[in-house]
C-alpha positions as CSV (number, residue, x, y, z in Angstrom):
1,M,19.5,19.9,-36.4
2,S,16.1,21.3,-37.8
3,R,12.9,22.0,-36.3
4,M,9.8,20.9,-37.3
5,S,6.5,23.3,-37.9
6,L,4.0,22.8,-34.8
7,N,1.4,22.0,-37.4
8,D,3.0,18.7,-38.2
9,I,3.7,17.3,-34.7
10,T,2.2,16.5,-31.4
11,S,2.7,19.0,-28.7
12,S,4.5,16.8,-26.9
13,C,7.5,14.4,-27.8
14,S,7.6,10.6,-27.2
15,R,9.9,10.6,-23.8
16,C,8.1,13.0,-22.3
17,R,4.9,11.8,-23.0
18,V,5.7,8.2,-21.7
19,H,7.1,9.8,-18.6
20,K,4.0,12.1,-18.4
21,I,6.3,15.6,-17.6
22,K,5.6,18.7,-19.4
23,C,7.2,19.0,-22.6
24,T,8.0,22.3,-24.1
25,G,7.2,21.4,-28.0
26,E,10.4,22.1,-29.9
27,N,12.9,19.5,-31.6
28,P,15.1,18.8,-29.5
29,C,12.7,19.9,-26.6
30,S,14.5,21.1,-23.4
31,N,13.8,17.8,-21.4
32,C,15.8,15.7,-23.9
33,T,18.5,18.3,-24.7
34,Q,19.2,18.5,-20.8
35,R,19.6,14.2,-20.6
36,N,21.1,14.2,-24.0
37,V,18.9,11.5,-25.5
38,E,16.9,11.8,-29.1
39,C,13.8,13.7,-29.0
40,E,11.1,12.5,-31.2
41,F,7.8,13.9,-32.2
42,Q,5.0,11.5,-33.5
43,K,3.1,12.5,-36.3
44,E,-0.7,13.6,-36.0
45,T,-2.9,10.6,-37.1
46,T,-6.5,11.1,-37.7
47,Q,-8.8,9.8,-34.7
48,I,-11.4,7.4,-35.5
49,Q,-14.2,6.7,-33.3
50,I,-15.8,3.2,-32.6
51,T,-19.1,2.2,-30.5
52,R,-18.5,1.1,-26.4
53,K,-19.8,-2.2,-28.1
54,R,-17.4,-2.5,-30.6
55,L,-14.9,-1.6,-28.0
56,C,-15.9,-4.0,-25.3
57,E,-16.1,-6.5,-28.2
58,L,-12.4,-5.7,-29.7
59,H,-11.4,-5.8,-25.7
60,R,-13.0,-9.5,-25.5
61,K,-11.0,-10.7,-28.7
62,N,-7.7,-9.6,-27.3
63,R,-8.3,-11.2,-24.1
64,E,-9.1,-14.4,-26.1
65,L,-5.8,-14.3,-27.9
66,E,-4.1,-13.4,-24.7
67,R,-5.2,-16.8,-23.4
68,Q,-4.4,-18.7,-26.7
69,N,-1.1,-17.2,-26.2
70,I,-0.3,-18.1,-22.7
71,A,-1.7,-21.8,-23.4
72,L,1.0,-22.0,-26.1
73,Q,3.7,-20.7,-24.0
74,E,2.8,-22.8,-21.4
75,Q,2.7,-25.6,-23.8
76,L,6.6,-24.7,-24.8
77,S,7.7,-24.3,-21.4
78,G,6.8,-28.2,-20.6
79,T,8.9,-29.2,-23.2
80,I,12.1,-27.6,-21.0
81,K,13.6,-29.3,-18.5
82,A,13.8,-26.7,-15.4
83,A,17.2,-26.7,-13.4
84,A,17.6,-26.8,-9.7
85,I,16.6,-24.3,-8.0
86,P,18.5,-23.8,-4.6
87,Q,15.8,-23.4,-1.9
88,Y,16.1,-20.1,0.4
89,S,16.0,-20.4,3.9
90,G,16.0,-17.9,6.3
91,G,20.0,-18.4,7.3
92,E,21.4,-17.4,3.9
93,S,21.1,-14.3,1.7
94,P,18.6,-13.9,-0.5
95,V,20.6,-14.0,-3.6
96,S,20.3,-17.5,-5.6
97,L,21.2,-18.9,-8.8
98,P,18.6,-18.6,-11.5
99,T,16.7,-20.9,-13.4
100,A,14.4,-21.4,-16.6
101,P,12.4,-18.8,-16.1
102,N,8.4,-19.4,-15.0
103,I,5.8,-18.5,-17.2
104,D,2.6,-17.5,-15.8
105,S,-0.7,-16.2,-17.1
106,E,-0.5,-13.1,-14.6
107,P,1.8,-11.3,-14.5
108,L,3.6,-11.9,-17.5
109,Q,7.2,-11.3,-16.0
110,I,9.9,-9.3,-17.7
111,Q,13.1,-11.8,-17.9
112,D,17.0,-10.6,-17.4
113,T,18.9,-13.0,-18.7
114,S,22.4,-11.1,-18.5
115,E,23.4,-11.9,-15.0
116,D,24.1,-14.8,-13.3
117,V,23.1,-13.5,-9.7
118,N,19.4,-12.3,-9.2
119,I,17.5,-10.7,-6.2
120,V,14.5,-12.5,-4.6
121,N,12.2,-10.8,-2.5
122,P,12.6,-11.9,1.1
123,L,9.5,-11.4,2.5
124,S,8.1,-13.7,0.1
125,S,10.1,-16.5,-0.7
126,G,11.2,-19.5,0.8
127,L,8.5,-21.4,2.7
128,P,5.6,-20.1,4.8
129,E,6.2,-18.5,8.0
130,Y,3.2,-18.6,10.9
131,I,3.0,-17.9,14.1
132,S,1.0,-19.8,17.2
133,D,-0.8,-18.3,19.9
134,P,-1.5,-19.7,23.3
135,T,-3.9,-22.3,22.3
136,G,-2.2,-23.4,19.6
137,R,-4.0,-22.0,16.8
138,F,-1.8,-21.2,13.8
139,Y,-2.0,-17.9,11.5
140,Y,-0.2,-17.3,8.4
141,L,2.3,-14.5,8.1
142,G,1.2,-12.5,4.8
143,H,4.0,-11.6,2.4
144,T,2.4,-7.6,2.3
145,S,0.7,-7.5,6.0
146,T,2.0,-5.3,8.0
147,W,0.6,-6.8,11.0
148,S,2.9,-9.9,9.7
149,L,6.3,-7.4,9.1
150,T,5.8,-6.4,12.5
151,I,6.0,-9.9,14.0
152,R,8.8,-10.9,11.7
153,L,10.9,-8.2,12.5
154,L,10.4,-8.2,16.4
155,N,10.8,-12.0,15.8
156,L,14.3,-11.4,13.7
157,T,15.8,-8.4,15.8
158,H,14.8,-10.6,19.1
159,E,16.3,-13.6,18.0
160,A,19.8,-11.7,16.8
161,L,20.1,-10.5,20.4
162,Y,18.8,-13.1,22.5
163,N,18.9,-16.4,20.4
164,C,15.2,-17.1,20.5
165,P,12.1,-16.0,19.0
166,F,9.8,-12.7,20.3
167,P,7.5,-14.5,23.0
168,S,4.5,-15.4,21.1
169,T,2.2,-15.0,23.9
170,S,2.4,-11.3,23.0
171,H,1.3,-11.5,19.4
172,H,-2.7,-10.7,19.3
173,G,-4.5,-13.0,16.7
174,D,-7.7,-12.3,14.5
175,S,-10.7,-11.2,16.5
176,I,-8.6,-11.7,20.1
177,I,-8.1,-7.5,20.6
178,Y,-12.2,-6.9,20.5
179,D,-14.8,-9.6,21.6
180,L,-18.5,-8.6,20.5
181,E,-20.2,-10.9,23.2
182,W,-21.6,-13.1,20.5
183,N,-21.4,-16.7,19.8
184,G,-21.8,-16.4,16.1
185,L,-25.3,-18.2,16.3
186,R,-28.4,-16.5,14.7
187,S,-31.6,-15.7,16.3
188,Q,-35.1,-16.2,14.7
189,A,-36.4,-13.8,17.0
190,I,-38.2,-10.5,16.0
191,P,-35.3,-8.2,16.5
192,D,-35.7,-6.0,19.6
193,I,-35.9,-2.6,18.4
194,R,-36.3,-0.9,22.3
195,G,-32.1,0.8,21.9
196,L,-32.7,2.1,18.6
197,P,-31.9,5.8,18.6
198,E,-34.2,8.8,18.1
199,I,-35.0,9.8,14.4
200,D,-32.9,12.8,14.7
201,H,-30.2,10.9,16.3
202,A,-30.2,8.3,13.6
203,L,-29.9,10.9,10.8
204,F,-27.2,12.0,12.5
205,L,-25.3,8.9,12.5
206,I,-26.1,8.1,8.8
207,N,-24.6,11.6,7.9
208,A,-21.8,10.9,9.8
209,A,-21.0,7.6,8.3
210,K,-21.6,9.3,5.4
211,F,-19.2,12.4,6.2
212,H,-16.5,9.9,6.9
213,T,-16.9,6.9,4.1
214,G,-18.8,8.6,1.6
215,K,-16.7,10.5,-1.1
216,I,-14.1,7.0,-1.1
217,F,-16.3,4.2,-0.8
218,H,-20.3,3.2,-1.6
219,L,-22.1,1.8,1.6
220,F,-25.8,2.8,0.5
221,D,-28.0,4.5,-2.2
222,E,-29.0,7.6,-0.7
223,E,-32.4,8.0,-2.6
224,R,-33.9,4.3,-1.3
225,F,-32.1,4.4,2.0
226,M,-33.7,7.0,2.9
227,K,-37.1,6.9,1.7
228,Q,-37.1,3.3,3.4
229,F,-35.4,5.2,6.5
230,H,-38.6,7.6,6.8
231,F,-41.3,4.9,6.4
232,F,-39.4,2.9,8.8
233,Y,-39.8,5.5,11.1
234,E,-43.1,6.6,10.7
235,S,-44.1,3.3,13.0
236,P,-41.1,1.0,13.9
237,A,-42.8,-1.8,15.6
238,E,-45.3,-2.1,12.8
239,N,-43.0,-1.8,10.3
240,I,-39.9,-3.8,11.3
241,G,-41.2,-6.9,9.8
242,T,-41.6,-5.1,6.2
243,V,-38.2,-4.1,5.4
244,G,-36.4,-7.2,4.9
245,L,-32.7,-6.2,4.2
246,W,-32.7,-2.5,4.7
247,L,-32.8,-3.0,8.5
248,P,-29.5,-5.0,9.0
249,H,-28.3,-2.7,6.4
250,F,-29.3,0.9,8.6
251,L,-28.3,-1.1,11.8
252,V,-24.7,-1.5,10.4
253,I,-24.2,2.1,8.8
254,I,-25.4,3.6,12.2
255,A,-22.9,1.7,13.9
256,L,-20.4,3.1,11.6
257,G,-21.7,6.3,12.6
258,K,-21.6,5.9,16.0
259,A,-17.8,4.6,15.9
260,V,-16.6,7.4,13.7
261,V,-17.9,10.3,15.5
262,G,-15.5,9.5,18.5
263,T,-17.2,7.4,20.6
264,K,-15.2,5.6,23.0
265,S,-14.8,2.0,23.6
266,Q,-16.5,0.5,26.6
267,G,-14.0,-2.2,27.7
268,K,-13.5,-4.3,25.4
269,L,-17.0,-3.7,23.6
270,P,-16.0,-1.7,20.5
271,P,-18.2,1.7,19.7
272,G,-20.8,0.6,17.7
273,S,-21.0,-2.9,19.0
274,E,-25.0,-3.2,20.1
275,F,-26.2,-1.7,16.7
276,F,-23.5,-4.1,14.7
277,R,-24.2,-7.1,17.0
278,A,-28.1,-6.7,16.2
279,A,-27.4,-6.1,12.2
280,F,-25.2,-9.5,12.1
281,I,-27.5,-11.3,13.7
282,M,-30.4,-10.3,11.1
283,L,-28.1,-10.9,8.5
284,P,-29.8,-13.5,6.2
285,D,-27.5,-16.5,5.2
286,Y,-25.2,-16.2,1.9
287,S,-27.7,-18.1,0.1
288,F,-30.4,-15.8,0.4
289,L,-28.2,-12.5,-0.4
290,W,-27.2,-13.2,-4.2
291,K,-31.0,-12.4,-4.6
292,D,-30.2,-8.7,-4.3
293,P,-27.0,-8.4,-5.2
294,C,-26.3,-4.4,-5.1
295,T,-28.1,-4.1,-1.6
296,S,-25.9,-7.4,-0.7
297,A,-23.0,-6.2,-1.9
298,E,-23.3,-2.7,0.0
299,I,-24.1,-4.3,3.1
300,L,-21.2,-6.5,3.2
301,C,-18.7,-3.6,2.5
302,A,-20.3,-1.8,5.7
303,F,-20.0,-5.4,7.8
304,A,-16.5,-5.6,6.3
305,L,-15.3,-2.2,7.0
306,Y,-16.8,-2.8,10.2
307,L,-14.9,-5.6,11.3
308,Q,-11.3,-4.5,9.6
309,S,-11.8,-1.7,11.5
310,I,-12.0,-3.6,15.2
311,D,-9.1,-6.2,13.6
312,W,-11.4,-9.0,13.2
313,R,-9.2,-9.3,9.7
314,T,-10.5,-13.0,8.9
315,S,-14.0,-12.1,8.8
316,A,-13.2,-9.2,7.4
317,H,-11.8,-10.5,4.2
318,N,-14.7,-13.4,4.3
319,M,-17.6,-10.6,4.2
320,I,-15.6,-8.7,1.2
321,G,-15.0,-11.9,-1.1
322,Q,-18.8,-13.1,-0.4
323,A,-19.7,-9.5,-2.0
324,L,-16.9,-10.3,-4.6
325,R,-18.4,-13.3,-5.7
326,I,-22.2,-12.0,-5.4
327,L,-21.2,-9.2,-7.8
328,Q,-18.8,-11.6,-10.2
329,V,-21.6,-14.3,-10.5
330,H,-24.5,-11.5,-11.6
331,G,-21.4,-10.0,-14.3
332,Y,-21.1,-6.5,-12.4
333,H,-17.3,-7.2,-13.1
334,T,-18.2,-6.3,-17.0
335,D,-19.6,-3.6,-19.0
336,L,-23.6,-3.2,-17.8
337,S,-24.6,-0.6,-20.1
338,S,-27.0,-2.7,-22.1
339,R,-28.7,-4.3,-19.2
340,F,-30.0,-0.9,-17.7
341,T,-32.3,1.5,-19.4
342,N,-32.0,3.8,-15.9
343,E,-28.8,5.8,-15.7
344,H,-29.1,6.1,-11.6
345,D,-29.2,2.2,-11.5
346,L,-26.5,1.8,-13.7
347,A,-24.7,4.2,-12.1
348,R,-25.6,2.6,-8.2
349,C,-24.5,-0.8,-10.0
350,Q,-20.9,0.8,-10.8
351,K,-20.2,2.6,-7.6
352,V,-20.9,-0.7,-5.9
353,W,-18.6,-2.7,-8.1
354,W,-15.6,-0.6,-7.8
355,T,-16.1,-0.1,-3.9
356,V,-15.9,-4.2,-3.5
357,Y,-12.9,-4.1,-5.6
358,V,-10.7,-1.1,-4.1
359,L,-11.9,-3.0,-0.3
360,E,-10.9,-6.2,-1.8
361,R,-7.4,-4.7,-2.6
362,Q,-6.8,-3.0,0.5
363,I,-8.1,-5.8,2.8
364,S,-6.4,-8.8,0.8
365,I,-3.2,-6.1,0.9
366,L,-3.4,-6.0,4.9
367,M,-4.4,-9.6,5.3
368,G,-1.2,-10.7,3.0
369,T,-3.5,-13.2,0.9
370,P,-3.9,-13.5,-3.3
371,L,-5.7,-11.1,-4.6
372,S,-9.4,-13.0,-5.7
373,V,-9.9,-11.5,-9.0
374,S,-7.6,-10.6,-12.3
375,D,-7.3,-7.2,-13.3
376,N,-7.5,-8.4,-17.0
377,D,-11.1,-10.3,-16.3
378,I,-12.5,-6.8,-15.2
379,T,-14.2,-4.6,-17.9
380,A,-16.6,-2.5,-16.0
381,P,-16.2,0.9,-16.7
382,F,-16.7,3.8,-14.3
383,P,-19.9,5.9,-13.2
384,S,-20.2,9.2,-15.2
385,F,-20.2,12.0,-12.8
386,P,-20.6,15.1,-15.2
387,D,-21.5,17.5,-13.0
388,S,-18.3,16.8,-10.8
389,P,-14.7,16.3,-12.2
390,L,-13.4,15.9,-8.8
391,Q,-15.8,12.9,-7.8
392,T,-14.6,11.4,-11.2
393,A,-11.0,12.0,-10.3
394,T,-11.7,10.6,-7.1
395,L,-12.4,7.2,-7.8
396,S,-10.4,7.2,-11.3
397,I,-7.1,7.8,-9.1
398,H,-8.5,5.4,-6.0
399,V,-9.0,2.6,-8.6
400,N,-5.9,3.1,-10.1
401,L,-3.9,3.4,-7.0
402,S,-5.8,-0.2,-6.1
403,K,-4.9,-1.4,-9.3
404,T,-1.1,-0.7,-8.4
405,F,-1.9,-2.3,-5.2
406,S,-2.4,-5.8,-7.4
407,R,0.6,-4.9,-9.4
408,I,2.7,-5.1,-6.6
409,M,0.8,-8.0,-4.9
410,N,1.5,-10.1,-8.4
411,V,5.2,-9.3,-9.5
412,L,6.6,-8.3,-6.4
413,Y,5.0,-10.6,-3.8
414,R,4.3,-13.8,-5.5
415,N,6.7,-16.7,-4.6
416,K,7.0,-18.4,-7.7
417,G,10.4,-20.2,-6.7
418,D,12.1,-18.9,-9.4
419,P,15.0,-16.5,-8.4
420,K,15.0,-15.6,-12.2
421,S,11.6,-13.5,-11.7
422,T,14.3,-10.0,-12.1
423,F,12.9,-8.6,-8.5
424,V,14.7,-5.4,-9.5
425,K,13.2,-5.1,-12.7
426,S,9.6,-5.6,-11.6
427,T,10.1,-2.9,-9.0
428,Q,11.1,-0.7,-11.6
429,E,7.9,-1.3,-13.7
430,V,5.9,-0.8,-10.6
431,L,7.6,2.9,-9.7
432,Q,6.8,3.5,-13.3
433,R,2.8,2.7,-12.9
434,V,2.6,4.6,-9.5
435,A,4.2,7.7,-11.2
436,E,1.1,7.6,-13.6
437,V,-0.9,8.0,-10.8
438,A,1.2,10.9,-8.9
439,S,0.4,13.4,-12.1
440,D,-3.6,13.3,-11.2
441,L,-3.0,12.8,-7.5
442,K,-0.6,16.2,-7.4
443,K,-3.5,18.0,-10.0
444,Y,-6.5,17.4,-7.7
445,F,-5.4,16.7,-4.6
446,P,-2.2,18.2,-3.5
447,V,-0.6,18.1,-0.1
448,P,-0.3,21.6,1.4
449,E,2.9,23.2,2.3
450,E,3.9,23.4,5.8
451,E,3.7,27.2,5.7
452,A,0.4,27.0,3.4
453,M,-3.0,29.2,4.6
454,S,-5.2,26.4,3.4
455,G,-5.7,23.1,4.8
456,I,-6.2,19.6,3.6
457,S,-9.5,17.6,2.8
458,R,-10.5,14.4,4.1
459,V,-10.5,12.8,0.7
460,S,-6.9,14.1,-0.3
461,G,-5.3,13.0,2.9
462,Y,-6.8,9.5,2.1
463,L,-5.5,9.0,-1.3
464,N,-1.9,10.8,-0.4
465,L,-1.5,7.7,2.2
466,L,-2.4,5.6,-0.1
467,Y,-0.1,6.7,-2.8
468,H,2.7,6.1,-0.2
469,Q,1.4,2.8,1.0
470,C,2.1,2.0,-2.4
471,I,5.6,3.0,-2.8
472,M,6.2,1.8,0.8
473,L,5.1,-1.8,0.3
474,A,7.3,-2.1,-3.3
475,T,10.4,-0.9,-1.7
476,R,10.6,-1.7,1.6
477,A,11.6,-5.4,1.0
478,F,15.0,-3.8,0.2
479,L,15.1,-2.6,3.5
480,F,14.1,-5.6,5.2
481,M,16.3,-7.5,2.8
482,L,19.3,-5.3,4.4
483,I,18.2,-5.8,7.9
484,E,17.6,-9.5,7.5
485,I,21.0,-10.2,6.0
486,R,22.8,-8.5,8.9
487,A,20.6,-9.8,11.5
488,K,21.2,-13.7,10.5
489,S,24.6,-13.3,10.0
490,A,26.8,-15.5,11.8
491,D,29.5,-13.3,12.1
492,L,27.4,-10.7,13.9
493,K,29.8,-10.9,17.4
494,K,32.9,-11.3,15.3
495,S,35.6,-8.5,15.6
496,K,35.1,-7.7,11.8
497,V,33.0,-8.2,9.3
498,S,33.3,-8.9,5.4
499,Q,32.3,-5.9,3.7
500,M,29.1,-5.8,1.8
501,E,28.5,-2.9,-0.9
502,V,25.1,-1.9,-2.1
503,P,24.7,-0.3,-5.5
504,T,23.8,3.4,-5.8
505,P,20.3,2.7,-7.0
506,I,19.2,0.4,-4.5
507,N,20.1,3.3,-2.3
508,L,18.0,5.6,-3.8
509,L,15.0,2.7,-3.5
510,L,15.8,2.8,0.3
511,Q,15.9,6.6,0.7
512,I,12.4,6.5,-1.3
513,C,11.0,4.3,1.2
514,V,12.5,6.3,4.0
515,E,11.0,9.2,2.4
516,S,7.6,8.1,1.6
517,A,7.4,7.0,5.5
518,K,8.4,10.4,6.3
519,K,5.6,12.4,3.8
520,T,3.3,10.0,5.2
521,S,3.8,11.0,9.0
522,Q,3.7,14.9,8.1
523,I,0.0,14.3,5.9
524,L,-0.8,12.8,9.2
525,E,0.1,15.5,11.1
526,F,-1.8,17.9,9.1
527,L,-5.1,15.8,9.3
528,Q,-4.6,15.9,12.9
529,R,-4.6,19.4,13.6
530,Q,-7.5,19.8,11.6
531,N,-9.2,17.2,13.8
532,L,-9.6,14.8,10.6
533,L,-7.1,11.9,11.9
534,E,-9.5,8.7,11.5
535,C,-9.4,7.5,15.1
536,F,-11.9,4.3,14.3
537,L,-11.3,3.6,10.4
538,P,-8.4,1.3,9.9
539,F,-6.6,3.4,7.2
540,D,-4.9,5.7,9.2
541,L,-3.7,3.2,11.4
542,E,-2.2,1.0,8.6
543,S,-0.2,4.2,7.5
544,T,1.1,5.1,10.9
545,V,2.1,1.4,11.6
546,S,3.7,1.3,7.9
547,A,5.5,4.4,8.2
548,S,6.8,3.9,11.7
549,L,8.4,0.4,11.4
550,V,10.0,1.7,8.3
551,L,11.9,4.9,10.5
552,T,12.3,2.5,13.1
553,V,14.3,0.0,11.0
554,A,16.1,2.7,9.5
555,S,17.4,3.7,12.3
556,L,20.2,0.6,11.4
557,I,21.1,2.4,8.9
558,N,23.4,5.7,9.2
559,P,22.9,9.0,7.7
560,P,22.2,11.0,5.7
561,L,19.3,8.8,4.6
562,I,17.3,9.2,7.9
563,A,17.9,13.0,8.9
564,N,15.1,14.2,11.5
565,R,14.1,10.9,11.8
566,K,13.2,11.4,15.7
567,L,11.0,14.0,14.7
568,H,9.0,12.1,12.5
569,L,8.7,9.1,14.6
570,E,8.0,11.6,17.2
571,A,4.7,12.6,15.3
572,L,4.0,9.5,14.6
573,S,3.8,8.4,18.0
574,R,1.6,11.6,18.9
575,V,-1.1,10.4,16.1
576,L,-1.1,6.6,18.0
577,D,-1.6,8.6,21.1
578,Q,-4.7,10.1,19.6
579,M,-5.9,7.0,18.7
580,V,-5.2,5.5,22.0
581,D,-6.6,8.2,23.9
582,Q,-10.1,7.5,21.8
583,K,-9.7,3.7,23.3
584,N,-9.0,2.3,20.3
585,L,-7.8,-0.9,21.3
586,V,-5.9,-2.4,17.9
587,A,-4.0,1.2,18.5
588,A,-2.9,0.5,21.9
589,D,-1.1,-2.8,20.8
590,K,0.7,-1.8,17.5
591,K,2.1,1.1,19.5
592,E,3.3,-1.5,22.0
593,K,4.6,-3.3,19.2
594,I,6.3,-0.4,17.6
595,D,7.9,0.6,21.1
596,Q,9.2,-3.2,21.4
597,L,11.0,-3.0,17.9
598,G,12.3,0.4,19.0
599,V,14.1,-1.0,22.0
600,L,15.2,-4.2,20.0
601,C,16.6,-2.1,17.1
602,A,18.5,0.8,19.4
603,N,20.2,-2.7,21.5
604,L,21.1,-4.1,18.0
605,K,23.0,-0.9,16.8
606,M,24.9,-1.0,20.2
607,T,26.3,-4.2,19.2
608,P,30.1,-3.8,18.1
609,H,29.2,-3.5,14.4
610,S,26.4,-1.2,13.0
611,L,24.4,-2.9,10.6
612,V,24.5,-0.8,7.8
613,K,27.0,2.1,7.1
614,T,27.5,4.9,5.0
615,S,31.1,5.8,3.1
616,I,30.9,9.1,5.0
617,S,29.5,8.1,8.3
618,S,32.3,5.7,8.7
619,Q,35.1,8.3,8.4
620,I,33.3,10.6,11.0
621,P,34.5,10.3,14.8
622,S,31.9,8.2,16.9
623,N,31.8,11.2,19.3
624,E,30.2,13.6,16.6
625,I,27.1,11.8,15.8
626,L,24.1,11.9,17.4
627,E,22.4,9.4,19.7
628,D,20.1,8.5,16.9
629,G,22.8,8.2,14.8
630,L,22.4,11.5,12.7
631,I,25.4,13.6,11.4
632,P,25.2,16.7,13.4
633,E,23.9,19.5,11.3
634,T,24.2,23.6,11.1
635,A,21.8,26.5,12.1
636,G,21.2,26.3,8.2
637,G,20.3,22.4,8.0
638,E,23.6,21.6,6.2
639,L,25.6,18.5,7.6
640,D,28.2,19.5,9.8
641,L,31.5,18.3,7.9
642,H,35.3,18.3,8.1
643,P,36.9,18.9,4.6
644,Q,37.3,15.5,4.2
645,Q,34.3,14.4,4.7
646,A,32.5,17.1,2.9
647,E,34.7,16.0,-0.1
648,Q,33.6,12.6,0.1
649,L,29.4,13.6,0.1
650,E,30.4,15.4,-3.0
651,E,31.7,12.3,-4.8
652,S,28.7,10.8,-3.4
653,R,26.3,12.9,-4.7
654,E,28.0,12.8,-7.8
655,A,27.4,8.8,-8.4
656,W,23.9,10.0,-9.4
657,E,23.2,9.8,-12.4
658,E,23.7,13.2,-14.7
659,G,23.3,15.0,-11.0
660,I,19.4,14.9,-11.3
661,Y,19.2,14.2,-7.4
662,E,20.6,15.1,-4.3
663,P,20.0,12.2,-2.2
664,Y,19.9,14.2,1.1
665,K,17.4,16.9,0.4
666,W,13.6,16.3,-0.5
667,N,11.8,19.8,-0.7
668,S,8.9,18.3,-1.8
669,D,6.9,15.7,-2.2
670,I,8.3,12.5,-3.8
671,S,6.6,13.4,-8.0
672,P,6.4,11.4,-11.3
673,S,9.6,12.6,-12.0
674,H,11.1,11.2,-8.7
675,L,9.9,7.7,-9.3
676,L,10.6,8.0,-13.1
677,E,14.4,8.8,-12.8
678,A,14.7,6.1,-10.2
679,A,13.2,3.8,-12.2
680,D,15.3,4.4,-15.2
681,L,18.4,3.8,-12.7
682,L,17.4,0.2,-12.1
683,D,17.8,-0.4,-15.9
684,G,21.6,-1.6,-15.1
685,G,21.8,-5.5,-15.3
686,N,24.5,-5.3,-12.8
687,L,22.3,-4.2,-10.1
688,M,21.8,-8.1,-9.7
689,D,25.3,-8.6,-7.8
690,W,25.6,-6.6,-5.1
691,V,29.6,-7.7,-4.3
692,D,31.2,-6.6,-7.7
693,L,30.2,-3.0,-7.8
694,P,32.4,-0.5,-6.2
695,N,30.1,2.6,-6.4
696,S,28.2,1.9,-3.2
697,S,26.8,4.2,-0.5
698,F,26.0,1.5,1.9
699,F,28.5,-1.0,3.7
700,F,27.9,-3.8,6.2
701,G,30.5,-4.1,8.9
702,N,33.1,-1.9,10.0
703,V,35.2,0.1,7.4
704,D,38.9,0.3,7.7
């Protein structure tokens, strides 16, 4: 094959650019040669520069054309008679017959008409699920909520064993765990400032809140906030009536500061509640907050963060929703460059908007509720940090991960009653999007190796945990699907169970899910060793619970998918123990639920038929399998197998395309290339039919 001059081509070929991997620059490059695919280089083109105003105008015209196109598609779909959709119920397999595709404005689904059977997400299909507390109040189980997933897994495993749901009295609903000792009424009296901290203590609490939240969230404009702070402390009694919104803003910030420095709860009173309660009472009604959108949004973000931390999820969701609507009314989701001449004010507005955006995404995901604003409607640029490339990278990665959460919610957890929505294809697209963020994350915020001398920063830990949360959220539905099929099977107690095969690419998705849970436990261990674990803010706790749920139910899947599962579960348990030692009652409640789920899974595994079996483990005598279901390893870490077993292991490895992966070894973090190769493996249309595929690593029931 002829070689082109480097002056006539770009530095990377088209495939390497799409996959964001390093290209050797040759034609063909080594990556394309290794994969035996065509290598193409694009000719260099002249770059044309346009003004930001012109770019915004082009974006606006493009959105208008997209809306017109969607309207035409909807008109066209109205003329097509939809086929009947068989309703998915909890007792049936989440595999249904397709109907005509449902055309929705966001997102535009990738349709696959090559198969007659399609996979749907069992976490979002079927009728909505609720639980009730002892008073009869109902709570909706959101599709993506870890709290909801915990309850669904407890109910599923408990019912499989005892033919009845898990006791509802054990579930703690919203705003039950902590008590603010406040009935919600606002006082018109002059605030009592006798309990305010002295100025040096107040400065310490402000700086503590800034250290724990300032690099990832914008909760106050330091210049203006501190100017009013020093003015107020000149004479607090005289100035209390002149500082306006600043006083509740100050109180909620020091409430966060007191909570994050490790102050323990007093009974059911969370740390900092005295300041938070006073701030809440002084907070003006929503009808007045909109008049100062920037400050109001900063205050509401701080309130939402505190409320989410004490498990007042509905109130937190309401607070961040108010902030979002206030900013939308003022156009903060658009490009504000033409409205501000002061660069500092412009940057503040942009930082406030993106803080509200990422908090709204994360709180909505934790609640399992639909997102409040479409990414297609947002044209706000990032603020400029010319002197801090790391700060620019932090915001960019944070927002892009939040956008990935949006995509996961919209394409994987939106129940349209249409099994033709190509769930596997949508998962492929999501993994490709996660891989795009992974490159920058690894460049700016790498996770240190176990023996590395350097530590991990708090920002790096937070962003990497968020990255693995994306992966687990995108893939854990497949794990839940396997467990649900067997737990609800009518043949659970029969002597023989019909065999169901799972294709190798789905095997890989399961492994990626489990590996992300393992990496999460490693990152949390690093943070714990450096005393950087967040015992009050909700994000470390959420990652711990997500990883614990995955690894706990993964015990029902036999090895080698879950090697060293116990070690990682013990590490996660130590993280929860530290949070419980800090009197975090939310962590104590979640740890109790995880322990209960572990007992139920252990009992379910002791039934005559394990839920999921590998073709390898089915040939291994039961006396050679360890207590947690693992095949014994040699001192070198290799599986201790007989020659016949080793031969089967090798055959299973050869099932992976081109021999790129050894699915039982992950020596480093889940890289962009791992995710892209996993996405490539999902191209096969036959993934929609599990029964007819012989190349499976997982089996239900006993193998004769």
